[in-house]
N, C-alpha and C positions, 0 to 999 in steps of 0.2 A: 485678741480682739478687745479693744477697750471701749468704754462708754456705753455698754449695754444698759438699758433702762429696765430696772426690775420693780415690779409691784407685788407686794405680798398681801393677798386678800383671803379672807375666809369665805366659805361657800355662801353664806347669806349676803356677803358684800359684792357678789358678782352681779353687775347690772347690765353688762353687755358681753358679747362674745369676743374674746381676745383673738388676735391673730396667732399668737403662740402662747400655749399654756403648758406649765409643768405642774402636775398634780402630785403633791407630796403627802405620803402617809408612811412614816417611819415605823410606827408601832401599831399595826404590823402589816397592813394589807400589801403594800408594794415592796416590802422586804420578802414577804411570802411569795409574791408573784415572781420575783427574781430567782428565788430558790426553786420555784417550780420550773422555770425555764432552764436553770442550771441542771435540773434533774431530768431534762429531756422533753418537757411539755412543749407541744407545738404551738398552742395558742390558749389565751384566757379570754373567755367571754364575760364581760362585765354586766351583771344583771341588776335590774332596778329593784327587785324584791326577792324575798326567799321563794315566794310562789312561782315567780318567773324562772328562777334558777332550777327549781324542781321540774317545771314544765319542759324546759329546754333539755334537761337530762332525760326525761321520759321520752322525748321525741327523737333523741339521738343516741343510738346504741354506743356504749363505751365511754360516753362523757361522764365526768366526775363533777359532783357539786360540792362547793366549799362555802362555808359561812363562818362568821366570827361568833364568839359566845359559846355556850354549852352545846353538847351534841343534840341533834334533832333527827327524827326519822327522815331517811332519804338522802342525807348529806354524808359524803364519803370521807372527807378530810377536814382537818381543823385549820383555822387561820393561824398556824404556828409554824415558823420556819424550822424549828427543831423537829417537830413531828412530821412535817412534810418531807424533810430530808431522808426519811426512812422509806419513802415510796419510790417505786420505779414508775416514772411518768413518761417514759419514752413514747413519743408520738401522740400523747393524750391531749384531749381538750378538757379544760377545767372551766366550769361556770362559777364565778366568784361573786359573792354578795357580802359586803361589809357595811358597817355603820357609817364610816367616813370616807374611806378611799374610793370605793366604787361610786358613791354619791357625788363626790367631787369630779370624777372623770366624766360622768354622765352630764354634769352641769355645764361642761365646756366641750361637749362632744362635737360641736359644729365649728370649733376653732380650726384654723388652717393647719396647725400642727399641735398635737396633744402628746405629751410625754408623761408617763407615770414614773415616779422616782422615789428613792429612799437613799440612805447613805451607801448601801452596797453597790449601787449603780451610779453614784453621783458624778464621778469623773467621766464616765462614758456619756452620761446625759449632757454634761457641760460641753464635751467635744462635739456631740451631735448638734447642739445649739450653735456652736461656733461654725461648724461645717455648713449649716443651713443659713448662716449670715443673720441670725436673729438680732435685731436692734432693740426690740422691746419685748419683755417676757413677763407674763403674769404667772406668778407662783400661787397656786391654790393651796393654802394651808388648811388641810382638811380637819385636823383635830381641834376640838374645843372652839368651834366657830371662828377659827383663825388665830387662836391664842396659844395653841400647843407649842411649847418651847422646842420640843424635839423636831417638829416639822419646820418651824421658823429657822432653827439653826441649820437644818439640812438645806433649806431653800437659799439661805445666805451663803452657805458653802458652795453650792452649785453656781450661784451668781458670781462668786469670786473666781471659781475655776473656769468659767467662760472666758474671763479676761487673762488668766494665767494658770498654768498647771503647777506652778510653784506656790502652793497654798498649803499651810499646815492644817490638817484636819483636826488636830487634837483639841483646840479650844471649842470647836463646834460640837465634837463628840462629847466633850465634858458637859456642855450645856444640855445636851440631850440626855445624858446619863443622870443629870441632876433634876430632870423634869418631873413634874407631878405624875404624869402617866407612866413613866419608867418605874417610879417607885411603886405605883399601884399595881403594875403588871408583875413586878418582882414579888410583891406581897401576895398576889393571887397564886403565883407559883408556889410560894412557901406553904400556902394553905391547901395546896393540892387541887385547886379548882380544875375541872375538866376543860380541855382546850388550851391550856397554858402550860408551857414547859419551862423549867428553871433556866434553860440555856437561851430562851427567846430574846431577852433583852440584850445579852451579849452578842448574839448573831445579828440583831438589828443595828448594832452600833459598831459595825466594821465598815470603814470607809473604803470604797472602790474595790470591793471583793471581786465583782464580776465585770467582764470586758464589754458588756452590751448595754445599750439603752433600751427602753421599752416604749414603743409607739402604739398609741391607741387610734384606731380609725374605724369608720363605719364600714361594715361589710353587709350589704343588704339592710335588714332591720336591726342588726346587732352592732354593738360597739365591741371591737375585738382588739385585744392587746397582744402584740407580738414582739419578740426580741429583735433588735437591730444592732449588728456589730458596729461599734464606734469607729469612726475614721481614725486613721493613724495621725499622730502629732498633736 
């Protein structure tokens, strides 16, 4: 499919509800979400605050709460793909609250189609957009108020992949690897900060690792993220 019109906007730049939105958070929210689904999680509820995440967990037996940053009482898992990969999440519901990714998704929750994305699901996300016949896509670049290079690179890669599967991921991954936040995260890991694992950056910078896209939709009062197998071709 050629000619898809792409707009890259930061969360503060969203002035209207788009028809199709792809919310990008590479480091680390929507890489973590993909790893959660790969680990068997059934759904991820995107919370607007840490208090809401804990309230939802308290009301629903068996739900797990996840946030970014250091550990806090009541939260079960870190916003770290490497740490999450050690958990058996079969059939579980996770309530996720992060500084950028979940905020971006909630900002476009009323769009006709909301996809949450990172490099690990980039190809599947592009195929989903192609299958849905998207002509215009708003990429919500969640990091650094729209300036995060890793998110912009991922958005551009997905945009190119909508038009053709024959796109080399390497230049886009290189931009992400050289980004300010990738360096900061790697430094936090070296310092042993809680909630950060030395393997996180590497796991976030794997293109097309998983065969599913991630679609967010309202289910009652909640915004719920679920995996959607990408169409073939």
